[in-house]
C-alpha atoms as an extended CHARMM CRD file, in Angstrom:
* protein
*
       105  EXT
         1         1  UNK       CA              9.7490000000      -12.9030000000      -24.7000000000  PROA      1               0.0000000000
         2         2  UNK       CA              6.1600000000      -12.7530000000      -23.4870000000  PROA      2               0.0000000000
         3         3  UNK       CA              6.9680000000      -15.3570000000      -20.8600000000  PROA      3               0.0000000000
         4         4  UNK       CA              9.6690000000      -13.0700000000      -19.4430000000  PROA      4               0.0000000000
         5         5  UNK       CA              7.2810000000      -10.1150000000      -19.5000000000  PROA      5               0.0000000000
         6         6  UNK       CA              4.6170000000      -12.1680000000      -17.7340000000  PROA      6               0.0000000000
         7         7  UNK       CA              6.9410000000      -13.0570000000      -14.8610000000  PROA      7               0.0000000000
         8         8  UNK       CA              8.3840000000       -9.5460000000      -14.7040000000  PROA      8               0.0000000000
         9         9  UNK       CA              4.8910000000       -8.0790000000      -14.3860000000  PROA      9               0.0000000000
        10        10  UNK       CA              3.9220000000      -10.6380000000      -11.7520000000  PROA      10              0.0000000000
        11        11  UNK       CA              7.0810000000       -9.8450000000       -9.7960000000  PROA      11              0.0000000000
        12        12  UNK       CA              6.3790000000       -6.1220000000      -10.0000000000  PROA      12              0.0000000000
        13        13  UNK       CA              2.7740000000       -6.7120000000       -8.9530000000  PROA      13              0.0000000000
        14        14  UNK       CA              3.8900000000       -8.7650000000       -5.9530000000  PROA      14              0.0000000000
        15        15  UNK       CA              6.4240000000       -6.0620000000       -5.0100000000  PROA      15              0.0000000000
        16        16  UNK       CA              3.8240000000       -3.2760000000       -5.1920000000  PROA      16              0.0000000000
        17        17  UNK       CA              1.4420000000       -5.2850000000       -3.0360000000  PROA      17              0.0000000000
        18        18  UNK       CA              4.0900000000       -6.0580000000       -0.4010000000  PROA      18              0.0000000000
        19        19  UNK       CA              5.2310000000       -2.4030000000       -0.2670000000  PROA      19              0.0000000000
        20        20  UNK       CA              1.6220000000       -1.2770000000        0.2090000000  PROA      20              0.0000000000
        21        21  UNK       CA              1.0650000000       -3.7660000000        3.0300000000  PROA      21              0.0000000000
        22        22  UNK       CA              4.3110000000       -2.8390000000        4.7890000000  PROA      22              0.0000000000
        23        23  UNK       CA              3.5300000000        0.8690000000        4.4850000000  PROA      23              0.0000000000
        24        24  UNK       CA              0.0270000000        0.3570000000        5.8400000000  PROA      24              0.0000000000
        25        25  UNK       CA              1.2950000000       -1.7120000000        8.7550000000  PROA      25              0.0000000000
        26        26  UNK       CA              4.0210000000        0.7770000000        9.6450000000  PROA      26              0.0000000000
        27        27  UNK       CA              1.7070000000        3.7440000000        9.4770000000  PROA      27              0.0000000000
        28        28  UNK       CA             -1.2360000000        2.3050000000       11.4400000000  PROA      28              0.0000000000
        29        29  UNK       CA             -0.1770000000       -0.6800000000       13.5550000000  PROA      29              0.0000000000
        30        30  UNK       CA              3.2960000000        0.1290000000       14.9130000000  PROA      30              0.0000000000
        31        31  UNK       CA              3.8480000000        2.7800000000       17.5380000000  PROA      31              0.0000000000
        32        32  UNK       CA              6.6930000000        3.9450000000       19.7220000000  PROA      32              0.0000000000
        33        33  UNK       CA              6.9620000000        6.3750000000       22.6000000000  PROA      33              0.0000000000
        34        34  UNK       CA              9.6880000000        8.9920000000       22.4110000000  PROA      34              0.0000000000
        35        35  UNK       CA             10.9520000000       11.5420000000       24.8840000000  PROA      35              0.0000000000
        36        36  UNK       CA              8.3430000000       13.4230000000       26.9450000000  PROA      36              0.0000000000
        37        37  UNK       CA              5.8250000000       10.6180000000       26.2390000000  PROA      37              0.0000000000
        38        38  UNK       CA              5.4180000000       11.6830000000       22.6120000000  PROA      38              0.0000000000
        39        39  UNK       CA              3.8640000000        8.9280000000       20.5030000000  PROA      39              0.0000000000
        40        40  UNK       CA              5.2070000000        8.1790000000       17.0160000000  PROA      40              0.0000000000
        41        41  UNK       CA              3.9600000000        5.7990000000       14.3470000000  PROA      41              0.0000000000
        42        42  UNK       CA              6.1320000000        3.2330000000       12.5750000000  PROA      42              0.0000000000
        43        43  UNK       CA              7.1980000000        5.8260000000        9.9890000000  PROA      43              0.0000000000
        44        44  UNK       CA              8.4690000000        8.2530000000       12.6180000000  PROA      44              0.0000000000
        45        45  UNK       CA              5.6010000000       10.7290000000       12.3940000000  PROA      45              0.0000000000
        46        46  UNK       CA              4.3570000000       12.3260000000       15.5830000000  PROA      46              0.0000000000
        47        47  UNK       CA              0.7890000000       11.3430000000       16.4130000000  PROA      47              0.0000000000
        48        48  UNK       CA             -1.7320000000       13.7780000000       17.8730000000  PROA      48              0.0000000000
        49        49  UNK       CA             -5.2020000000       13.4000000000       19.3140000000  PROA      49              0.0000000000
        50        50  UNK       CA             -7.7150000000       12.9360000000       16.5030000000  PROA      50              0.0000000000
        51        51  UNK       CA            -10.6650000000       15.3370000000       16.3710000000  PROA      51              0.0000000000
        52        52  UNK       CA            -14.0290000000       13.9370000000       17.4490000000  PROA      52              0.0000000000
        53        53  UNK       CA            -15.5110000000       14.0120000000       13.9430000000  PROA      53              0.0000000000
        54        54  UNK       CA            -12.5750000000       12.0540000000       12.5830000000  PROA      54              0.0000000000
        55        55  UNK       CA            -12.9050000000        9.4520000000       15.3100000000  PROA      55              0.0000000000
        56        56  UNK       CA            -16.6300000000        9.2010000000       14.6360000000  PROA      56              0.0000000000
        57        57  UNK       CA            -16.4260000000        8.8450000000       10.8360000000  PROA      57              0.0000000000
        58        58  UNK       CA            -12.9260000000        7.7020000000        9.9900000000  PROA      58              0.0000000000
        59        59  UNK       CA            -11.4840000000        5.4980000000       12.6760000000  PROA      59              0.0000000000
        60        60  UNK       CA            -11.8870000000        4.4140000000       16.2580000000  PROA      60              0.0000000000
        61        61  UNK       CA             -8.3100000000        5.2100000000       17.1190000000  PROA      61              0.0000000000
        62        62  UNK       CA             -7.7040000000        8.3250000000       19.1930000000  PROA      62              0.0000000000
        63        63  UNK       CA             -4.3180000000        9.1170000000       17.5960000000  PROA      63              0.0000000000
        64        64  UNK       CA             -3.5510000000       10.1350000000       14.0490000000  PROA      64              0.0000000000
        65        65  UNK       CA             -0.7310000000       11.8560000000       12.1210000000  PROA      65              0.0000000000
        66        66  UNK       CA             -2.9190000000       14.6920000000       10.7910000000  PROA      66              0.0000000000
        67        67  UNK       CA             -5.3540000000       15.2720000000        7.9550000000  PROA      67              0.0000000000
        68        68  UNK       CA             -2.8510000000       15.5300000000        5.0830000000  PROA      68              0.0000000000
        69        69  UNK       CA             -0.8880000000       12.4900000000        6.2360000000  PROA      69              0.0000000000
        70        70  UNK       CA             -4.0860000000       10.4760000000        6.6000000000  PROA      70              0.0000000000
        71        71  UNK       CA             -5.1500000000       11.4020000000        3.0530000000  PROA      71              0.0000000000
        72        72  UNK       CA             -1.6720000000       10.5830000000        1.7400000000  PROA      72              0.0000000000
        73        73  UNK       CA             -1.6910000000        7.2350000000        3.5700000000  PROA      73              0.0000000000
        74        74  UNK       CA             -5.0090000000        6.1980000000        2.0430000000  PROA      74              0.0000000000
        75        75  UNK       CA             -4.0500000000        7.3860000000       -1.4450000000  PROA      75              0.0000000000
        76        76  UNK       CA             -0.6390000000        5.6990000000       -1.3150000000  PROA      76              0.0000000000
        77        77  UNK       CA             -1.9440000000        2.4130000000        0.1070000000  PROA      77              0.0000000000
        78        78  UNK       CA             -4.9150000000        2.0100000000       -2.2240000000  PROA      78              0.0000000000
        79        79  UNK       CA             -2.9910000000        3.4700000000       -5.1690000000  PROA      79              0.0000000000
        80        80  UNK       CA             -0.2730000000        0.8480000000       -4.8210000000  PROA      80              0.0000000000
        81        81  UNK       CA             -2.8290000000       -1.9250000000       -4.4010000000  PROA      81              0.0000000000
        82        82  UNK       CA             -4.6340000000       -0.7040000000       -7.5260000000  PROA      82              0.0000000000
        83        83  UNK       CA             -1.3570000000       -0.5450000000       -9.4300000000  PROA      83              0.0000000000
        84        84  UNK       CA             -0.5170000000       -4.0820000000       -8.3020000000  PROA      84              0.0000000000
        85        85  UNK       CA             -3.9160000000       -5.2510000000       -9.5340000000  PROA      85              0.0000000000
        86        86  UNK       CA             -3.4910000000       -3.5650000000      -12.9280000000  PROA      86              0.0000000000
        87        87  UNK       CA              0.0130000000       -4.9130000000      -13.4290000000  PROA      87              0.0000000000
        88        88  UNK       CA             -1.1040000000       -8.4170000000      -12.4570000000  PROA      88              0.0000000000
        89        89  UNK       CA             -3.9140000000       -8.2020000000      -15.0190000000  PROA      89              0.0000000000
        90        90  UNK       CA             -1.3530000000       -7.1540000000      -17.6030000000  PROA      90              0.0000000000
        91        91  UNK       CA              0.6050000000      -10.3120000000      -16.8210000000  PROA      91              0.0000000000
        92        92  UNK       CA             -2.5890000000      -12.3180000000      -17.2890000000  PROA      92              0.0000000000
        93        93  UNK       CA             -2.9220000000      -10.7670000000      -20.7420000000  PROA      93              0.0000000000
        94        94  UNK       CA              0.4960000000      -12.1350000000      -21.6790000000  PROA      94              0.0000000000
        95        95  UNK       CA             -0.4280000000      -15.5180000000      -20.2310000000  PROA      95              0.0000000000
        96        96  UNK       CA             -3.5940000000      -15.6260000000      -22.3610000000  PROA      96              0.0000000000
        97        97  UNK       CA             -1.5520000000      -14.7650000000      -25.4490000000  PROA      97              0.0000000000
        98        98  UNK       CA              0.8770000000      -17.5490000000      -24.6090000000  PROA      98              0.0000000000
        99        99  UNK       CA             -1.9870000000      -20.0340000000      -24.2540000000  PROA      99              0.0000000000
       100       100  UNK       CA             -3.3410000000      -18.9390000000      -27.6300000000  PROA      100             0.0000000000
       101       101  UNK       CA              0.0090000000      -19.8290000000      -29.1820000000  PROA      101             0.0000000000
       102       102  UNK       CA              1.2800000000      -16.3620000000      -29.9340000000  PROA      102             0.0000000000
       103       103  UNK       CA              4.4160000000      -16.8090000000      -27.7910000000  PROA      103             0.0000000000
       104       104  UNK       CA              7.6710000000      -16.3150000000      -29.6300000000  PROA      104             0.0000000000
       105       105  UNK       CA             10.4110000000      -18.5430000000      -28.2850000000  PROA      105             0.0000000000
């Protein structure tokens, strides 16, 4: 049973990591131009000119989706990566128990 849990946790960890990377790529690396030369990111959010202080401290890019979206993006991306790390460590716990001989077959 612990072997199944180990692989289930590793699969979930891999899924969380991939979702975080896709979300990060869509929100910061993909752009499209809509009608009236409006720029959108990969998630369909309209991008505006970033304030000078944000460009100075936060990023070099001149476009951003807004303060609340930027905070949400960082929290979601790093939250999912942290969750993937924790779940992967949980799978390692089951692997260590299996090595110790506590695995029920």
